DRENLO-28956 format. One record per residue (C-alpha): residue number from 0; residue in three letters; x, y, z. Coordinates in nm, 4 decimals. Layout:
REM DRENLO-28956
node n:NUM	res:ALA	c1:X	c2:Y	c3:Z
...
//
This chain:
REM DRENLO-28956
node n:0	res:MET	c1:3.4535	c2:0.2122	c3:6.0360
node n:1	res:ASN	c1:3.2294	c2:-0.0525	c3:6.1808
node n:2	res:LYS	c1:3.2775	c2:-0.3789	c3:5.9914
node n:3	res:ARG	c1:2.9053	c2:-0.4144	c3:5.9570
node n:4	res:TRP	c1:2.8712	c2:-0.0761	c3:5.7836
node n:5	res:TYR	c1:3.1767	c2:-0.1463	c3:5.5736
node n:6	res:GLY	c1:3.0268	c2:-0.4727	c3:5.4507
node n:7	res:LEU	c1:2.6920	c2:-0.3093	c3:5.3800
node n:8	res:GLY	c1:2.8592	c2:-0.0285	c3:5.1870
node n:9	res:LYS	c1:3.0584	c2:-0.2766	c3:4.9847
node n:10	res:SER	c1:2.7452	c2:-0.4772	c3:4.9012
node n:11	res:LEU	c1:2.5578	c2:-0.1667	c3:4.8001
node n:12	res:GLY	c1:2.8486	c2:-0.0622	c3:4.5782
node n:13	res:ILE	c1:2.8527	c2:-0.3973	c3:4.4047
node n:14	res:LEU	c1:2.4739	c2:-0.3803	c3:4.3626
node n:15	res:ALA	c1:2.5017	c2:-0.0327	c3:4.2112
node n:16	res:ILE	c1:2.7634	c2:-0.1541	c3:3.9652
node n:17	res:LEU	c1:2.5469	c2:-0.4517	c3:3.8683
node n:18	res:LEU	c1:2.2382	c2:-0.2366	c3:3.8263
node n:19	res:GLY	c1:2.4314	c2:0.0180	c3:3.6264
node n:20	res:GLY	c1:2.5627	c2:-0.2569	c3:3.4031
node n:21	res:SER	c1:2.2119	c2:-0.3971	c3:3.3590
node n:22	res:VAL	c1:2.0684	c2:-0.0574	c3:3.2675
node n:23	res:ALA	c1:2.3500	c2:0.0028	c3:3.0206
node n:24	res:GLY	c1:2.2979	c2:-0.3435	c3:2.8756
node n:25	res:ILE	c1:1.9251	c2:-0.2842	c3:2.8310
node n:26	res:TYR	c1:1.9966	c2:0.0539	c3:2.6732
node n:27	res:PHE	c1:2.2403	c2:-0.0832	c3:2.4157
node n:28	res:TRP	c1:2.0143	c2:-0.3824	c3:2.3460
node n:29	res:HIS	c1:1.7228	c2:-0.1477	c3:2.2823
node n:30	res:ARG	c1:1.9341	c2:0.0713	c3:2.0526
node n:31	res:HIS	c1:2.0411	c2:-0.2364	c3:1.8592
node n:32	res:VAL	c1:1.6883	c2:-0.3737	c3:1.8166
node n:33	res:TYR	c1:1.5337	c2:-0.0297	c3:1.7550
node n:34	res:PRO	c1:1.8111	c2:0.1727	c3:1.5843
node n:35	res:TYR	c1:1.5761	c2:0.4659	c3:1.5191
node n:36	res:GLY	c1:1.3481	c2:0.4101	c3:1.8168
node n:37	res:GLN	c1:1.0164	c2:0.2294	c3:1.8427
node n:38	res:SER	c1:0.7441	c2:0.3481	c3:1.6066
node n:39	res:HIS	c1:0.4112	c2:0.2573	c3:1.4582
node n:40	res:CYS	c1:0.4498	c2:0.4093	c3:1.1112
node n:41	res:CYS	c1:0.2453	c2:0.1303	c3:0.9589
node n:42	res:ILE	c1:0.3047	c2:0.0738	c3:0.5900
node n:43	res:LEU	c1:-0.0640	c2:-0.0176	c3:0.5589
node n:44	res:GLY	c1:-0.1641	c2:0.3447	c3:0.6182
node n:45	res:VAL	c1:0.0527	c2:0.4598	c3:0.3281
node n:46	res:GLN	c1:-0.0731	c2:0.1748	c3:0.1115
node n:47	res:PHE	c1:-0.4398	c2:0.2673	c3:0.1612
node n:48	res:ALA	c1:-0.3688	c2:0.6354	c3:0.0958
node n:49	res:LEU	c1:-0.1794	c2:0.5513	c3:-0.2244
node n:50	res:THR	c1:-0.4658	c2:0.3336	c3:-0.3477
node n:51	res:ASP	c1:-0.7241	c2:0.6040	c3:-0.2786
node n:52	res:TYR	c1:-0.5066	c2:0.8643	c3:-0.4499
node n:53	res:ALA	c1:-0.4696	c2:0.6489	c3:-0.7627
node n:54	res:GLU	c1:-0.8428	c2:0.5858	c3:-0.7814
node n:55	res:ALA	c1:-0.9040	c2:0.9616	c3:-0.7688
node n:56	res:HIS	c1:-0.6357	c2:1.0371	c3:-1.0305
node n:57	res:GLY	c1:-0.7112	c2:0.8065	c3:-1.3198
node n:58	res:GLY	c1:-0.5081	c2:0.5145	c3:-1.1908
node n:59	res:ARG	c1:-0.1849	c2:0.7122	c3:-1.1401
node n:60	res:PHE	c1:0.0001	c2:0.7154	c3:-0.8104
node n:61	res:PRO	c1:0.1507	c2:1.0463	c3:-0.6831
node n:62	res:HIS	c1:0.4098	c2:1.1864	c3:-0.9224
node n:63	res:GLY	c1:0.5510	c2:1.5009	c3:-1.0774
node n:64	res:GLU	c1:0.7317	c2:1.6658	c3:-0.7859
node n:65	res:SER	c1:1.1058	c2:1.7256	c3:-0.7402
node n:66	res:SER	c1:1.1709	c2:1.3819	c3:-0.5884
node n:67	res:PRO	c1:0.9785	c2:1.0611	c3:-0.5148
node n:68	res:GLU	c1:0.9612	c2:1.1664	c3:-0.1483
node n:69	res:ALA	c1:0.8173	c2:1.5039	c3:-0.2465
node n:70	res:SER	c1:0.5536	c2:1.3322	c3:-0.4612
node n:71	res:LEU	c1:0.4678	c2:1.0992	c3:-0.1732
node n:72	res:SER	c1:0.4093	c2:1.4129	c3:0.0361
node n:73	res:LEU	c1:0.1004	c2:1.4850	c3:-0.1755
node n:74	res:LEU	c1:-0.0781	c2:1.2287	c3:0.0403
node n:75	res:TYR	c1:-0.0579	c2:1.4740	c3:0.3315
node n:76	res:LYS	c1:-0.3002	c2:1.7242	c3:0.1819
node n:77	res:GLU	c1:-0.4988	c2:1.5139	c3:-0.0636
node n:78	res:GLU	c1:-0.5489	c2:1.1996	c3:0.1462
node n:79	res:GLY	c1:-0.5011	c2:1.3380	c3:0.4965
node n:80	res:LEU	c1:-0.2102	c2:1.1073	c3:0.5770
node n:81	res:ASP	c1:-0.0483	c2:1.2273	c3:0.8996
node n:82	res:ALA	c1:0.3133	c2:1.3371	c3:0.9376
node n:83	res:ASN	c1:0.3967	c2:1.0507	c3:1.1744
node n:84	res:THR	c1:0.3071	c2:0.7927	c3:0.9089
node n:85	res:LEU	c1:0.4696	c2:0.9807	c3:0.6215
node n:86	res:ARG	c1:0.7998	c2:1.0143	c3:0.8067
node n:87	res:GLY	c1:0.8687	c2:0.6423	c3:0.7798
node n:88	res:MET	c1:1.0653	c2:0.4796	c3:1.0587
node n:89	res:THR	c1:1.4013	c2:0.6545	c3:1.0256
node n:90	res:VAL	c1:1.3128	c2:1.0247	c3:1.0502
node n:91	res:PRO	c1:1.1961	c2:1.2076	c3:1.3673
node n:92	res:GLU	c1:0.8286	c2:1.3009	c3:1.3557
node n:93	res:LYS	c1:0.9003	c2:1.6620	c3:1.4546
node n:94	res:THR	c1:1.1200	c2:1.7015	c3:1.1451
node n:95	res:THR	c1:0.8552	c2:1.5750	c3:0.9054
node n:96	res:ARG	c1:0.5724	c2:1.7588	c3:1.0812
node n:97	res:ALA	c1:0.7543	c2:2.0944	c3:1.0665
node n:98	res:ILE	c1:0.8126	c2:2.0582	c3:0.6919
node n:99	res:LEU	c1:0.4583	c2:1.9511	c3:0.6045
node n:100	res:GLU	c1:0.2870	c2:2.2046	c3:0.8301
node n:101	res:SER	c1:0.4926	c2:2.4814	c3:0.6701
node n:102	res:GLY	c1:0.3490	c2:2.3860	c3:0.3312
node n:103	res:HIS	c1:0.6694	c2:2.2316	c3:0.1951
node n:104	res:LEU	c1:0.7294	c2:1.8819	c3:0.0614
node n:105	res:LEU	c1:0.9571	c2:1.6116	c3:0.1975
node n:106	res:THR	c1:1.3043	c2:1.5390	c3:0.0622
node n:107	res:PRO	c1:1.5047	c2:1.2147	c3:0.0424
node n:108	res:ALA	c1:1.6670	c2:1.3050	c3:0.3756
node n:109	res:THR	c1:1.3372	c2:1.3755	c3:0.5540
node n:110	res:CYS	c1:1.1330	c2:1.0692	c3:0.4544
node n:111	res:GLY	c1:1.2095	c2:0.7115	c3:0.5557
node n:112	res:TRP	c1:1.0006	c2:0.5496	c3:0.2824
node n:113	res:HIS	c1:1.1441	c2:0.4368	c3:-0.0500
node n:114	res:TYR	c1:0.8696	c2:0.5288	c3:-0.2941
node n:115	res:VAL	c1:0.8828	c2:0.4212	c3:-0.6605
node n:116	res:GLU	c1:0.7424	c2:0.7190	c3:-0.8493
node n:117	res:GLY	c1:0.5632	c2:0.6957	c3:-1.1827
node n:118	res:LEU	c1:0.3778	c2:0.3659	c3:-1.1419
node n:119	res:THR	c1:0.0105	c2:0.3176	c3:-1.2262
node n:120	res:LYS	c1:-0.2653	c2:0.0699	c3:-1.1499
node n:121	res:SER	c1:-0.2185	c2:-0.0641	c3:-1.5037
node n:122	res:ASP	c1:0.1331	c2:-0.1837	c3:-1.4220
node n:123	res:ASP	c1:0.2435	c2:-0.5399	c3:-1.3665
node n:124	res:PRO	c1:0.1134	c2:-0.6343	c3:-1.0184
node n:125	res:ARG	c1:0.4589	c2:-0.7689	c3:-0.9298
node n:126	res:LEU	c1:0.6042	c2:-0.4178	c3:-0.9384
node n:127	res:ALA	c1:0.6754	c2:-0.2814	c3:-0.5910
node n:128	res:LEU	c1:0.5504	c2:0.0631	c3:-0.4975
node n:129	res:LEU	c1:0.6816	c2:0.1196	c3:-0.1463
node n:130	res:TRP	c1:0.9187	c2:-0.0136	c3:0.1177
node n:131	res:CYS	c1:1.1230	c2:0.1126	c3:0.4129
node n:132	res:LYS	c1:1.4682	c2:0.2475	c3:0.3270
node n:133	res:GLU	c1:1.6110	c2:0.0367	c3:0.6099
node n:134	res:PRO	c1:1.5346	c2:-0.3292	c3:0.6914
node n:135	res:LEU	c1:1.2904	c2:-0.2533	c3:0.9738
node n:136	res:GLN	c1:0.9645	c2:-0.4080	c3:1.0875
node n:137	res:HIS	c1:0.6427	c2:-0.2091	c3:1.1324
node n:138	res:ASP	c1:0.7361	c2:-0.1284	c3:1.4939
node n:139	res:GLY	c1:1.0793	c2:0.0036	c3:1.4022
node n:140	res:SER	c1:1.2683	c2:-0.3098	c3:1.5054
node n:141	res:ARG	c1:1.5322	c2:-0.4711	c3:1.2889
node n:142	res:GLY	c1:1.3706	c2:-0.7144	c3:1.0488
node n:143	res:LYS	c1:1.4404	c2:-1.0817	c3:1.1008
node n:144	res:SER	c1:1.7236	c2:-1.1776	c3:0.8656
node n:145	res:GLY	c1:1.7148	c2:-0.8249	c3:0.7240
node n:146	res:ALA	c1:1.3542	c2:-0.8604	c3:0.6092
node n:147	res:ARG	c1:1.1321	c2:-0.5665	c3:0.5212
node n:148	res:GLU	c1:0.7725	c2:-0.5230	c3:0.4042
node n:149	res:VAL	c1:0.6985	c2:-0.4373	c3:0.0430
node n:150	res:VAL	c1:0.3740	c2:-0.3000	c3:-0.1044
node n:151	res:ARG	c1:0.3002	c2:-0.3706	c3:-0.4708
node n:152	res:VAL	c1:0.0841	c2:-0.1789	c3:-0.7174
node n:153	res:ASP	c1:-0.2111	c2:-0.4167	c3:-0.6779
node n:154	res:GLY	c1:-0.2136	c2:-0.3617	c3:-0.3006
node n:155	res:ASP	c1:-0.0478	c2:-0.6920	c3:-0.2169
node n:156	res:ARG	c1:0.1856	c2:-0.6716	c3:0.0839
node n:157	res:SER	c1:0.4638	c2:-0.9179	c3:0.1507
node n:158	res:SER	c1:0.7948	c2:-0.9553	c3:0.3331
node n:159	res:VAL	c1:1.1242	c2:-0.9872	c3:0.1460
node n:160	res:SER	c1:1.4140	c2:-1.1342	c3:0.3453
node n:161	res:GLY	c1:1.7613	c2:-0.9866	c3:0.3425
node n:162	res:ASP	c1:1.9134	c2:-1.2778	c3:0.1518
node n:163	res:GLN	c1:1.6501	c2:-1.2272	c3:-0.1221
node n:164	res:TRP	c1:1.6829	c2:-0.8495	c3:-0.1375
node n:165	res:THR	c1:1.9417	c2:-0.8264	c3:-0.4155
node n:166	res:GLU	c1:1.7411	c2:-1.0643	c3:-0.6333
node n:167	res:PHE	c1:1.4240	c2:-0.8682	c3:-0.5552
node n:168	res:LEU	c1:1.5825	c2:-0.5419	c3:-0.6734
node n:169	res:LYS	c1:1.7103	c2:-0.7138	c3:-0.9890
node n:170	res:GLU	c1:1.3602	c2:-0.8431	c3:-1.0660
node n:171	res:GLN	c1:1.2142	c2:-0.4957	c3:-1.0108
node n:172	res:GLN	c1:1.4592	c2:-0.3443	c3:-1.2580
node n:173	res:GLN	c1:1.3691	c2:-0.6054	c3:-1.5186
node n:174	res:LEU	c1:0.9967	c2:-0.5441	c3:-1.4707
node n:175	res:MET	c1:1.0461	c2:-0.1675	c3:-1.5043
node n:176	res:GLU	c1:1.2287	c2:-0.2169	c3:-1.8337
node n:177	res:LYS	c1:0.9360	c2:-0.4211	c3:-1.9715
node n:178	res:ARG	c1:0.6657	c2:-0.1602	c3:-1.9026
node n:179	res:SER	c1:0.4435	c2:-0.0869	c3:-2.2028
node n:180	res:ALA	c1:0.3270	c2:0.2561	c3:-2.3143
node n:181	res:SER	c1:-0.0270	c2:0.1883	c3:-2.1878
node n:182	res:GLU	c1:0.1042	c2:0.0786	c3:-1.8482
node n:183	res:ILE	c1:0.3173	c2:0.3908	c3:-1.8163
node n:184	res:ALA	c1:0.0187	c2:0.6069	c3:-1.9142
node n:185	res:GLY	c1:-0.2055	c2:0.4201	c3:-1.6702
node n:186	res:LYS	c1:-0.4759	c2:0.3639	c3:-1.9282
node n:187	res:PRO	c1:-0.7493	c2:0.1251	c3:-1.8121
node n:188	res:VAL	c1:-0.8131	c2:-0.1841	c3:-2.0210
node n:189	res:VAL	c1:-1.1904	c2:-0.1521	c3:-1.9736
node n:190	res:ARG	c1:-1.3803	c2:0.1431	c3:-1.8289
node n:191	res:ALA	c1:-1.6991	c2:0.0897	c3:-1.6309
node n:192	res:ALA	c1:-2.0132	c2:0.2878	c3:-1.5537
node n:193	res:VAL	c1:-2.3085	c2:0.2242	c3:-1.3222
node n:194	res:GLU	c1:-2.6563	c2:0.3124	c3:-1.4490
node n:195	res:LEU	c1:-2.9667	c2:0.3266	c3:-1.2284
node n:196	res:PRO	c1:-3.3109	c2:0.2109	c3:-1.3494
node n:197	res:ASP	c1:-3.3991	c2:0.5719	c3:-1.4428
node n:198	res:HIS	c1:-3.0864	c2:0.5784	c3:-1.6674
node n:199	res:THR	c1:-2.8964	c2:0.8109	c3:-1.4321
node n:200	res:GLN	c1:-2.5262	c2:0.7270	c3:-1.4083
node n:201	res:ILE	c1:-2.3601	c2:0.7556	c3:-1.0681
node n:202	res:GLU	c1:-1.9941	c2:0.7871	c3:-0.9628
node n:203	res:THR	c1:-2.0118	c2:0.6429	c3:-0.6116
node n:204	res:ILE	c1:-2.2224	c2:0.3971	c3:-0.4161
node n:205	res:GLU	c1:-2.2724	c2:0.4977	c3:-0.0529
node n:206	res:GLY	c1:-2.4001	c2:0.2007	c3:0.1401
node n:207	res:TYR	c1:-2.3507	c2:-0.1717	c3:0.1525
node n:208	res:TYR	c1:-2.2720	c2:-0.3394	c3:-0.1788
node n:209	res:VAL	c1:-2.1802	c2:-0.6875	c3:-0.3014
node n:210	res:MET	c1:-1.9752	c2:-0.7752	c3:-0.6092
node n:211	res:ASP	c1:-1.9784	c2:-1.1320	c3:-0.7426
node n:212	res:HIS	c1:-1.7122	c2:-1.2206	c3:-0.9954
node n:213	res:SER	c1:-1.5997	c2:-1.5286	c3:-1.1832
node n:214	res:SER	c1:-1.3309	c2:-1.5936	c3:-1.4409
node n:215	res:HIS	c1:-1.2829	c2:-1.8670	c3:-1.6970
node n:216	res:SER	c1:-0.9791	c2:-1.9432	c3:-1.9050
node n:217	res:LYS	c1:-0.8212	c2:-2.2364	c3:-2.0832
node n:218	res:ASP	c1:-0.6134	c2:-2.3316	c3:-1.7825
node n:219	res:SER	c1:-0.8272	c2:-2.2355	c3:-1.4847
node n:220	res:SER	c1:-1.1476	c2:-2.0870	c3:-1.3502
node n:221	res:GLY	c1:-1.2598	c2:-1.9387	c3:-1.0240
node n:222	res:SER	c1:-1.5128	c2:-1.7195	c3:-0.8498
node n:223	res:GLY	c1:-1.5430	c2:-1.4954	c3:-0.5483
node n:224	res:ARG	c1:-1.7376	c2:-1.2217	c3:-0.3740
node n:225	res:GLY	c1:-1.6374	c2:-0.8800	c3:-0.2487
node n:226	res:SER	c1:-1.8379	c2:-0.6415	c3:-0.0330
node n:227	res:GLY	c1:-1.8067	c2:-0.3147	c3:0.1556
node n:228	res:SER	c1:-1.9767	c2:-0.0010	c3:0.2809
node n:229	res:SER	c1:-1.8987	c2:0.2250	c3:-0.0167
node n:230	res:LEU	c1:-1.7763	c2:0.1877	c3:-0.3722
node n:231	res:LYS	c1:-1.6369	c2:0.4181	c3:-0.6385
node n:232	res:VAL	c1:-1.7182	c2:0.3422	c3:-0.9990
node n:233	res:SER	c1:-1.3444	c2:0.3585	c3:-1.0670
node n:234	res:ASP	c1:-1.3148	c2:0.0446	c3:-0.8514
node n:235	res:LEU	c1:-1.5040	c2:-0.1416	c3:-1.1246
node n:236	res:THR	c1:-1.2488	c2:-0.0473	c3:-1.3884
node n:237	res:TRP	c1:-1.0261	c2:-0.3186	c3:-1.5341
node n:238	res:TYR	c1:-0.6769	c2:-0.1689	c3:-1.5250
node n:239	res:ARG	c1:-0.5239	c2:-0.4979	c3:-1.6336
node n:240	res:ALA	c1:-0.6548	c2:-0.8079	c3:-1.8053
node n:241	res:PRO	c1:-0.7453	c2:-1.0632	c3:-1.5344
node n:242	res:VAL	c1:-0.6753	c2:-1.3458	c3:-1.7838
node n:243	res:GLN	c1:-0.4839	c2:-1.3534	c3:-2.1100
node n:244	res:HIS	c1:-0.7224	c2:-1.5906	c3:-2.2844
node n:245	res:GLY	c1:-1.0653	c2:-1.6197	c3:-2.1272
node n:246	res:SER	c1:-1.3392	c2:-1.4127	c3:-1.9695
node n:247	res:GLU	c1:-1.4437	c2:-1.2471	c3:-1.6470
node n:248	res:THR	c1:-1.8007	c2:-1.1844	c3:-1.5353
node n:249	res:ARG	c1:-1.9083	c2:-0.9394	c3:-1.2658
node n:250	res:THR	c1:-2.2468	c2:-0.8756	c3:-1.1053
node n:251	res:LEU	c1:-2.3052	c2:-0.5741	c3:-0.8796
node n:252	res:MET	c1:-2.5698	c2:-0.5558	c3:-0.6051
node n:253	res:PHE	c1:-2.6593	c2:-0.2733	c3:-0.3656
node n:254	res:SER	c1:-2.9693	c2:-0.1353	c3:-0.1960
node n:255	res:ASN	c1:-3.2606	c2:-0.3258	c3:-0.3498
node n:256	res:MET	c1:-3.0984	c2:-0.3502	c3:-0.6934
node n:257	res:THR	c1:-2.8822	c2:-0.5880	c3:-0.8928
node n:258	res:SER	c1:-2.7116	c2:-0.5540	c3:-1.2283
node n:259	res:ASP	c1:-2.7248	c2:-0.7817	c3:-1.5241
node n:260	res:PRO	c1:-2.4025	c2:-0.9838	c3:-1.5402
node n:261	res:VAL	c1:-2.1255	c2:-0.7986	c3:-1.7222
node n:262	res:THR	c1:-1.8834	c2:-1.0209	c3:-1.9146
node n:263	res:VAL	c1:-1.5588	c2:-0.9196	c3:-2.0840
node n:264	res:THR	c1:-1.3664	c2:-1.1663	c3:-2.3000
node n:265	res:PHE	c1:-0.9895	c2:-1.1326	c3:-2.3407
node n:266	res:THR	c1:-0.7698	c2:-1.2587	c3:-2.6236
node n:267	res:ASN	c1:-0.3953	c2:-1.2135	c3:-2.5744
node n:268	res:GLY	c1:-0.4913	c2:-0.9764	c3:-2.2932
node n:269	res:VAL	c1:-0.6989	c2:-0.7587	c3:-2.5280
node n:270	res:PRO	c1:-1.0679	c2:-0.7141	c3:-2.4308
node n:271	res:ASP	c1:-1.3553	c2:-0.7528	c3:-2.6735
node n:272	res:VAL	c1:-1.5049	c2:-0.4252	c3:-2.5400
node n:273	res:ARG	c1:-1.3477	c2:-0.1095	c3:-2.3986
node n:274	res:GLU	c1:-1.6459	c2:0.0163	c3:-2.1977
node n:275	res:VAL	c1:-1.9126	c2:-0.1649	c3:-1.9982
node n:276	res:VAL	c1:-2.2210	c2:-0.0503	c3:-1.8107
node n:277	res:PHE	c1:-2.3582	c2:-0.2122	c3:-1.4977
node n:278	res:ARG	c1:-2.7300	c2:-0.1565	c3:-1.5619
node n:279	res:MET	c1:-2.9110	c2:-0.1835	c3:-1.2325
node n:280	res:LYS	c1:-3.2638	c2:-0.3123	c3:-1.1955
node n:281	res:GLU	c1:-3.4860	c2:-0.3357	c3:-0.8920
node n:282	res:ILE	c1:-3.5172	c2:-0.6705	c3:-0.7214
node n:283	res:ARG	c1:-3.8808	c2:-0.7675	c3:-0.7160
node n:284	res:LYS	c1:-3.9891	c2:-0.9412	c3:-0.3974
//
């Protein structure tokens, strides 16, 4: 064999080995970083669906099925949450989709989300509602230091690191043991209604609205403003006392109307009224 061709063949062989090693290295690196593959099963999508479900069901999150995962499946039909999001990050989409499209509910083995069944919007806001069964980030990658995202009953979302995970679970168990009967039942502290100038009461506000609120207590005070494109009257409900000793005032505005300020005073977390009405009046120009 010509020495030139021999040398070329040898170089190409070495190159092939190097490339093969690089490809294998990339493959194993990818499998390590993404043990279940890359995904975009964002926990935010589940969080929003859970919140909407609770608002439509008297403050109670999905419950009552054969397992927490089965109860979480109720979001598929009632809130339109897609199979790819409901699968979590550890179950193939085709598995979850086949189950849901056949009219069945998910099982612990076919849902990657850890869902805490039985919680309500009246519960302690520190209680966690949802997290991934494995320490993975929103894209399916291994969480830094074993971290994973956690959604709580008040909608707050935070990351809990691996070295804090055991303590987190211990705290959750302690909070569950302290739940009161009213929290378990999901009973609102104060119910709200919205009344138009003609005395008609409405359930939803379709259109831009603004909500001003302020709170005052012995230790602190504060104020803020919320706004959006639609509002359910259930959003105005106090599911928990915002202060133990003090008051909160809310004023609602939408269209060309504003409400009189509504104030509720709390003593030991108990309100001075159980029902309030946001009576709207036209804004005179």
